[in-house]
C-alpha positions as CSV (number, residue, x, y, z in Angstrom):
1,M,247.4,-224.3,138.3
2,D,250.7,-226.0,137.6
3,D,253.9,-225.3,139.6
4,K,255.3,-222.9,137.0
5,T,252.1,-220.8,136.8
6,I,251.9,-220.7,140.6
7,A,255.6,-219.5,140.8
8,R,254.8,-216.8,138.1
9,F,251.8,-215.7,140.2
10,W,253.7,-215.3,143.5
11,A,256.6,-213.5,141.8
12,K,254.1,-210.7,141.1
13,V,253.1,-210.3,144.7
14,D,254.9,-208.1,147.2
15,R,254.0,-209.6,150.6
16,N,255.6,-206.7,152.5
17,G,253.1,-203.9,151.9
18,P,251.9,-201.5,154.5
19,T,250.0,-202.8,157.6
20,P,246.5,-201.3,157.9
21,E,246.3,-199.0,160.8
22,H,242.7,-199.9,161.6
23,M,243.5,-203.7,161.5
24,P,247.1,-204.2,162.5
25,H,246.4,-207.8,163.5
26,L,246.1,-208.7,159.8
27,G,249.8,-207.9,159.2
28,A,251.3,-206.6,156.0
29,C,249.1,-206.2,152.9
30,W,250.0,-208.2,149.9
31,I,250.4,-205.8,146.9
32,W,249.8,-207.0,143.3
33,M,252.7,-205.6,141.3
34,A,251.6,-206.6,137.7
35,C,248.9,-205.4,135.4
36,R,245.5,-204.2,136.6
37,N,242.2,-203.7,134.9
38,R,240.5,-200.3,134.5
39,D,238.9,-200.6,137.9
40,G,242.3,-201.2,139.6
41,Y,241.9,-204.9,140.3
42,G,245.0,-207.1,139.7
43,I,244.8,-209.4,136.7
44,H,246.7,-212.6,136.3
45,H,247.1,-214.1,132.8
46,S,247.8,-217.8,132.2
47,N,247.6,-219.8,129.0
48,L,245.7,-222.5,130.9
49,L,243.1,-220.4,132.8
50,G,243.0,-217.2,130.8
51,S,242.7,-213.9,132.7
52,R,241.5,-214.0,136.3
53,L,241.3,-211.5,139.1
54,A,244.5,-211.8,141.2
55,H,242.8,-211.6,144.6
56,R,240.7,-214.7,143.6
57,C,243.8,-216.6,142.6
58,A,245.6,-215.7,145.8
59,W,242.6,-216.9,147.8
60,E,242.4,-220.2,146.0
61,L,246.1,-220.8,146.4
62,T,246.1,-220.0,150.1
63,H,242.7,-221.4,151.1
64,S,240.5,-223.4,148.7
65,P,238.5,-223.0,145.4
66,I,235.9,-220.3,145.6
67,R,232.4,-221.7,145.5
68,L,229.5,-219.5,144.5
69,R,225.8,-220.1,144.9
70,G,224.2,-219.7,141.5
71,L,220.7,-220.1,140.1
72,C,220.0,-222.5,137.3
73,A,216.8,-223.4,135.6
74,V,215.6,-227.0,135.4
75,S,213.2,-228.6,133.0
76,D,210.1,-228.0,135.2
77,G,210.7,-224.2,134.9
78,R,211.5,-223.7,138.6
79,A,214.8,-222.1,139.6
80,R,217.2,-224.1,141.8
81,T,220.4,-223.1,143.5
82,A,223.6,-224.9,142.8
83,D,227.2,-224.6,143.9
84,V,229.4,-223.3,141.1
85,Q,233.1,-223.7,141.3
86,T,235.1,-220.9,139.6
């Protein structure tokens, strides 16, 4: 993400949400203040990346890219696992 897109993303996050009573050591929740999908998950739209789940963007901006383990078929017909960067 470029600097402008990152700034737009963080402008939609309220970092002063409630502190979970069962896990106060986590501190204040970060609340997504923009649009959500029908399941209630925050959605961030950018021209470069399209629509992405807001919690995934937040993780990647504060930690590192999310890597998934996926299955892919190879020419010999056997399945192999491979890292997939989202």
